[in-house]
C-alpha positions, -999 to 999 in steps of 0.1 A, spaced: 126 -737 -26 91 -720 -14 70 -696 -34 82 -662 -25 59 -640 -4 63 -606 -19 62 -570 -6 26 -560 0 18 -592 18 11 -595 55 34 -612 79 22 -624 113 43 -624 144 36 -644 176 50 -624 203 52 -586 207 85 -576 223 113 -557 212 125 -583 187 91 -582 170 93 -544 170 127 -544 150 114 -571 129 83 -551 121 103 -519 114 125 -539 88 94 -555 72 73 -522 69 105 -506 53 104 -533 26 67 -527 20 51 -555 41 23 -553 66 28 -567 101 2 -581 124 12 -592 159 -4 -615 184 2 -617 222 -18 -614 255 -9 -577 259 -16 -544 243 4 -512 235 33 -535 232 68 -527 216 56 -546 184 21 -534 185 33 -498 185 48 -502 150 26 -530 136 -3 -525 113 -25 -547 136 -22 -557 173 -43 -587 183 -46 -592 221 -55 -627 231 -41 -655 252 -18 -679 235 -40 -708 245 -70 -693 227 -65 -715 196 -95 -702 179 -80 -666 181 -47 -679 168 -63 -697 139 -82 -666 129 -50 -645 133 -31 -669 110 -59 -668 84 -53 -632 78 -16 -633 71 6 -650 45 32 -664 68 37 -666 105 70 -662 125 81 -660 162 97 -632 182 103 -654 213 107 -692 217 82 -697 247 51 -698 224 32 -730 233 34 -759 209 -4 -761 203 -4 -723 195 22 -729 167 1 -759 154 -31 -738 154 -12 -712 134 2 -738 110 -32 -751 101 -39 -717 84 -5 -704 72 31 -714 68 49 -711 101 87 -704 98 108 -716 115 87 -746 119 68 -754 151 90 -785 155 121 -764 157 103 -743 184 94 -775 202 130 -788 203 147 -755 213 122 -742 239 131 -770 263 166 -778 275 162 -816 278 149 -818 240 175 -792 230 204 -811 246 192 -845 233 192 -830 197 228 -816 201 239 -849 214 224 -869 185 240 -845 161 274 -852 176 279 -813 185 300 -802 214 281 -792 245 285 -788 282 285 -822 302 250 -825 316 225 -850 332 187 -849 331 171 -843 365 134 -852 373 136 -857 411 158 -849 441 171 -883 440 180 -878 404 198 -846 413 219 -862 438 228 -889 414 237 -862 388 259 -844 412 277 -876 420 285 -878 383 293 -843 373 307 -831 408 306 -795 421 302 -767 413 273 -774 388 245 -754 375 209 -766 379 185 -752 351 148 -756 346 140 -775 315 114 -750 303 109 -713 302 143 -702 314 159 -671 301 182 -643 314 192 -665 342 157 -673 354 152 -709 367 189 -714 375 207 -723 406 244 -728 411 253 -757 434 287 -754 451 283 -783 475 262 -816 474 244 -806 506 228 -778 488 210 -803 464 176 -800 483 177 -761 484 184 -760 447 157 -784 439 132 -764 459 145 -732 444 136 -742 409 101 -755 419 108 -792 418 104 -794 381 122 -812 352 157 -797 348 191 -803 335 223 -803 356 253 -788 338 289 -792 348 303 -758 357 326 -746 329 355 -723 338 354 -706 304 374 -677 289 345 -659 273 311 -664 257 304 -658 220 275 -663 197 269 -668 161 237 -653 146 229 -669 113 200 -672 86 191 -700 64 168 -699 34 145 -726 22 169 -733 -6 197 -739 20 214 -705 15 233 -698 46 244 -663 58 261 -655 92 273 -625 112 306 -641 125 314 -646 159 300 -619 185 315 -617 219 292 -614 249 295 -602 285 268 -608 310 258 -591 343 234 -609 366 228 -635 340 216 -609 316 234 -599 284 252 -566 291 276 -559 263 284 -575 228 313 -568 206 317 -577 169 338 -591 157 346 -613 189 380 -610 204 389 -646 195 412 -664 170 403 -667 134 403 -705 140 378 -702 168 355 -678 149 356 -702 119 349 -732 139 319 -714 156 304 -705 122 307 -741 110 291 -755 142 262 -729 137 259 -740 101 256 -776 112 229 -768 137 208 -749 112 211 -776 85 204 -804 111 173 -786 122 164 -776 87 158 -740 98 140 -715 76 148 -682 93 172 -669 118 188 -688 147 215 -679 173 239 -704 187 255 -695 220 289 -709 229 313 -711 258 349 -708 248 372 -727 271 405 -716 281 420 -740 255 398 -723 229 375 -753 226 338 -745 217 310 -759 238 273 -750 227 254 -735 255 220 -726 241 200 -722 209 176 -695 201 154 -700 170 150 -662 162 169 -630 160 190 -625 192 201 -597 216 236 -600 205 226 -595 170 210 -561 177 241 -543 165 235 -557 131 209 -530 126 235 -504 125 267 -522 116 257 -545 87 244 -543 53 215 -565 61 202 -567 98 193 -600 115 156 -586 114 156 -580 76 173 -614 71 145 -631 91 120 -615 69 138 -624 38 141 -661 50 106 -667 61 92 -649 29 113 -669 6 135 -641 -7 172 -643 -12 191 -636 18 211 -603 20 247 -595 27 258 -597 63 289 -577 57 298 -552 84 302 -515 76 324 -511 106 331 -531 139 304 -525 165 297 -528 201 262 -529 218 251 -521 254 218 -531 269 199 -505 287 179 -520 316 151 -505 337 177 -499 364 189 -468 347 156 -451 355 161 -455 393 169 -418 398 146 -405 370 147 -403 332 181 -411 317 199 -382 300 193 -391 264 210 -358 251 243 -370 269 243 -405 251 234 -387 218 264 -364 220 286 -393 211 285 -391 172 292 -427 165 265 -441 189 230 -451 180 201 -451 205 173 -477 203 144 -475 227 116 -503 227 86 -483 237 82 -501 270 63 -479 296 74 -496 329 112 -495 335 114 -524 360 149 -534 373 164 -561 349 140 -553 322 154 -546 287 143 -511 278 166 -504 249 202 -505 237 230 -483 225 253 -493 196 287 -478 189 306 -480 156 342 -477 151 370 -490 128 385 -505 160 363 -528 179 381 -521 211 373 -484 207 337 -492 199 336 -512 231 350 -482 251 327 -457 235 294 -475 241 304 -481 278 311 -444 281 279 -434 263 258 -456 287 277 -442 317 268 -407 306 231 -415 309 231 -413 347 258 -389 356 
């Protein structure tokens, strides 16, 4: 148990994107102040925070000063450098801990943790040279996927290898850096479990959420996932094991491949709220962002019960290609909620917002959110 940090206190967020924005909204609603730290200004988080500090993450004096002015520090993305987390921890509690960040922000360390914990994951090999890649391909066969060990997200730093003779091309494409080679999985679908754990071990989850990707970027999420009850239960239990093994205080998402035999393989971990959990803002008693706040502040976790099934559709910068999307058209769907992140530059592939549709039937929620998004550019 940790001493509760009560409303009125100030929470610090390392990072300033849309996850921090939605966290700050939840925190301010509960009476907390929010400070955000990142190298940018007029950010999605900074627009709603009480204070926005602009400084590089490697300015450890600035990080230390930032942390000295808050009661607890948390993250809104996992690529915060380890020395930054250590500098913050010298002045305030950091939750989840910097050690969890260190494990999950680098694929070799993450997969080593999962292997030690005896958890199911995609067959893989560490790769640190072109010769090592050729040996790994001989072990795993083709097709296979080469992924950089660090700083990979939304498909960045990945290369599918369909034949051994493409090894050198793949190695050059990822910048000749430490990587993992994963066996290609002919999976049925992808799901995630977003869960929270308190300092007292209390565990709350949002069940299995089904995810569909386009260009390696999350496109649509459906809750509950269209999988068997057995598969959903198993995914939750595996997620519980991950959070307990890591001793997480906060929110963490476990992403899974579901094979055609309904086996589960852990793909990735994210030690923060997750894109697939955005629908919890509208669909659940307690959103993933409020849950993160409760956990890092030592409060009891809230109910994750769903009001109704839901589906979420990401809004990428591509939607602005022909001008401003037709927000009135999307808002004409009475069961659809619009969320925009305050980003000024709608670049292709950039996450600018999302839509969430609610319905008693998850299939209808799915069809509705797809139709609402399509209406934006008609």
